[in-house]
C-alpha positions in Angstrom: 38.2 33.0 25.8 37.1 32.4 29.6 36.1 34.8 32.0 37.6 33.0 34.4 41.3 33.5 33.1 41.1 37.2 33.0 39.7 40.0 35.2 36.6 42.1 34.1 38.5 44.6 32.6 40.8 43.1 30.9 38.2 40.5 29.4 36.6 43.9 28.0 40.1 45.1 26.5 40.7 42.0 25.2 37.4 42.1 23.5 38.2 45.9 22.5 41.2 45.3 21.2 42.2 44.7 17.1 44.9 42.3 15.7 46.9 45.1 14.9 49.9 44.5 13.1 52.7 46.9 11.9 56.4 48.2 12.7 57.7 48.4 16.2 61.0 48.8 16.9 62.4 47.8 13.4 60.4 44.6 13.1 57.2 43.8 11.7 54.5 41.6 14.1 51.1 41.8 15.8 50.8 44.2 18.8 50.1 41.9 22.3 48.2 45.0 23.8 47.4 48.8 23.6 50.5 50.1 24.4 52.4 47.8 21.4 49.4 48.6 18.9 49.9 52.9 19.5 53.8 52.7 19.5 53.6 51.3 15.7 51.6 54.5 14.1 50.0 55.6 11.7 50.4 52.6 9.3 49.8 50.1 11.9 47.2 47.5 10.1 44.3 46.2 11.6 44.2 42.8 9.8 40.8 41.6 11.7 39.0 44.6 9.8 40.6 44.8 6.6 40.0 40.9 6.2 36.5 41.1 7.5 35.7 43.7 5.4 37.1 42.5 2.5 35.6 38.7 2.7 32.0 40.2 3.3 32.8 42.5 0.1 33.7 39.6 -2.1 30.4 37.5 -0.5 27.9 40.7 -1.4 29.3 40.6 -4.6 29.6 36.6 -5.4 26.0 36.4 -4.1 24.3 39.1 -6.2 26.4 38.7 -9.4 25.5 34.9 -9.0 21.2 35.7 -8.6 21.9 38.0 -11.9 23.6 35.4 -14.0 20.8 33.2 -12.8 17.8 35.3 -13.0 15.0 33.8 -14.8 11.8 35.2 -16.2 9.4 32.6 -15.0 8.7 31.8 -11.3 11.5 33.6 -9.7 13.8 31.9 -6.9 14.1 33.0 -3.2 17.3 34.5 -3.8 16.2 36.5 -6.8 13.3 37.5 -5.1 15.5 38.8 -2.0 18.0 40.8 -4.5 14.9 42.1 -6.9 13.4 43.2 -3.1 16.8 44.7 -2.3 17.7 46.7 -5.4 14.0 47.9 -5.8 14.4 49.1 -2.0 17.5 50.8 -3.0 16.3 52.7 -6.3 12.9 54.0 -4.7 15.2 55.3 -2.2 17.3 56.9 -4.8 14.4 58.0 -6.3 13.1 59.6 -3.6 16.4 61.8 -2.3 18.7 62.7 -5.7 16.9 65.1 -8.3 19.9 64.6 -10.7 21.3 62.4 -13.2 24.3 60.2 -12.4 24.4 55.9 -12.6 26.8 55.5 -10.2 24.1 56.6 -7.1 22.2 53.5 -7.2 24.9 51.1 -7.2 27.1 52.9 -4.8 23.9 53.4 -2.7 23.2 49.5 -2.8 27.3 48.7 -2.2 27.3 50.7 0.8 23.8 49.4 2.1 24.2 46.0 1.6 28.3 46.1 2.5 28.2 47.6 6.1 24.9 45.7 6.9 26.6 42.4 6.7 29.6 44.4 8.6 27.3 45.1 11.4 25.1 42.0 11.3 28.6 40.4 12.5 27.7 41.9 15.6 25.2 39.0 16.4 28.1 36.3 16.2 28.4 35.6 20.4 31.1 37.8 21.4 33.6 34.5 22.3 32.9 32.4 19.7 35.8 34.0 17.2 38.5 35.1 19.9 38.5 31.5 21.0 39.2 30.1 17.5 41.6 32.6 17.0 43.0 31.7 20.6 43.6 28.0 19.3 44.9 29.3 16.2 47.8 31.2 17.9 45.8 34.4 17.1 45.5 36.7 20.3 43.1 39.1 19.5 40.3 39.5 16.7 37.8 41.6 16.5 35.0 40.3 13.6 32.7 43.5 13.9 34.8 45.6 10.8 32.2 49.0 11.5 33.3 49.2 15.5 36.8 49.9 14.1 36.6 54.1 13.3 39.7 53.3 10.9 37.1 51.4 8.8 34.2 53.8 9.2 36.2 57.1 8.7 37.6 55.4 5.4 34.3 55.0 4.2 33.1 58.7 5.3 36.3 59.6 3.2 35.3 58.2 -0.1 31.6 59.3 0.2 33.4 62.6 1.1 36.0 62.7 -2.2 33.1 61.6 -4.2 31.0 64.6 -2.7 33.8 67.1 -3.6 34.7 65.9 -7.1 30.8 66.1 -8.3 30.8 69.8 -6.4 33.6 70.7 -9.1 32.7 68.4 -11.8 28.9 69.8 -11.7 29.4 73.5 -10.6 33.2 74.3 -11.8 36.2 75.2 -9.4 34.8 78.5 -9.8 31.3 77.9 -8.6 32.4 75.2 -6.1 34.8 78.0 -4.3 32.0 80.8 -4.8 29.6 78.5 -3.1 32.3 78.0 -0.3 32.9 82.1 0.3 29.8 83.8 -1.3 26.9 81.9 0.9 24.5 82.7 2.8 25.7 86.1 3.6 26.9 87.3 0.1 30.3 88.7 -0.7 30.7 91.0 2.3 30.4 88.1 4.9 33.0 86.1 3.2 35.0 85.1 6.2 31.8 84.3 8.3 30.7 82.4 4.9 33.5 80.5 4.5 33.7 79.5 8.0 30.4 78.1 8.4 30.8 76.3 4.9 34.2 74.7 5.6 32.8 73.5 9.0 29.6 72.0 7.3 31.4 70.4 4.7 33.8 68.7 7.2 30.8 67.9 9.1 29.8 65.2 6.7 32.3 62.7 6.8 32.8 63.4 10.6 28.7 62.3 11.3 28.6 59.7 8.6 31.8 57.6 10.5 31.1 58.5 14.1 27.0 58.0 14.0 28.0 54.5 12.6 30.6 53.8 14.7 29.2 54.9 17.9 26.3 53.0 17.9 28.0 49.6 16.9 30.6 49.8 19.4 27.8 50.4 21.9 26.4 47.4 21.0 29.2 45.9 20.7 29.9 46.5 24.5 26.5 45.1 25.7 27.2 41.9 24.2 30.6 41.9 26.3 28.9 43.2 29.1 25.7 40.7 29.2 28.9 37.9 28.5 30.6 38.9 31.9 27.1 37.7 33.6 26.5 33.8 34.6 25.9 32.1 31.8 21.9 31.6 32.9 21.5 35.4 33.1 23.0 35.8 29.8 20.4 34.0 27.4 17.5 36.0 29.4 19.4 39.5 28.3 21.4 38.5 25.3 18.6 37.1 22.9 16.2 40.2 23.9 19.4 42.5 22.9 20.3 40.3 19.7 16.3 41.1 18.5 16.5 44.1 19.2 20.2 44.4 17.8 19.0 43.7 14.3 17.1 46.8 14.3 19.9 49.1 14.8 22.3 47.1 12.7 19.6 47.6 9.4 18.8 51.2 10.9 22.5 52.5 10.9 23.0 50.5 7.1 20.1 52.6 5.6 21.0 55.9 7.8 24.7 55.8 6.1 23.3 54.8 2.9 20.4 57.8 3.0 22.8 60.3 4.1 25.4 59.4 1.2 22.5 59.9 -1.6 21.8 62.8 0.1 25.1 64.3 0.2 25.8 63.6 -3.7 22.7 65.3 -4.3 23.5 68.4 -2.6 26.4 68.2 -4.6 24.6 67.8 -7.5 22.6 71.0 -6.7 23.4 74.8 -7.9 22.1 75.7 -4.2 21.8 73.9 -0.7 
């Protein structure tokens, strides 16, 4: 897209709108604006978020499985060194934050870290490249960063939340889980207050996970869009330093999501927290 064809407000709105498709007025089609997307209701699908996140997930699985199958005991290749370093990094994080025994936690932490990192990394692609290609393919909107879509971040956070509930009940029993919600921290005489505090604390976990990731990545994308509105000779002066700094944010947000997931699952395995 070119800034000459759109006003600044239209340009920003265009880049912030997902490729949303769903039923509208009895027909399935893709929305041309935010109002149409809202009118589609709950079952509207952000095709770009689903497509990009799925492709990145498959890239992650293909790369790691291929390296694992070709791993050598002699001098390792660069790819093998990288994969082993990432696995060791995640394993050390799990050992440092998870005190229980669960074979699911380390693979889950690795998947979360790499998948979110790859989704965040898409923010370093210049903001006009993908929309330009999509436009010439007849696609009006296309957001290439899944983690700037709250539907994606909330979906991942809910997945973690359900695991926390599942393991809380599995490890403590249904009675123990209900007792934890109703009897702490003030005992049976403070039951209503206990329940209120514990439910708020429980709900805050997926909310904080999702909104922290979404907010940081959305803000980073917005800055890139604003830089793209400036004259071309200013864009490179500002975009390159911001892109270099943004690499830290991209990595840090993936690490925070992974670490909090490990901590929440550790709390679910403990008798008291």
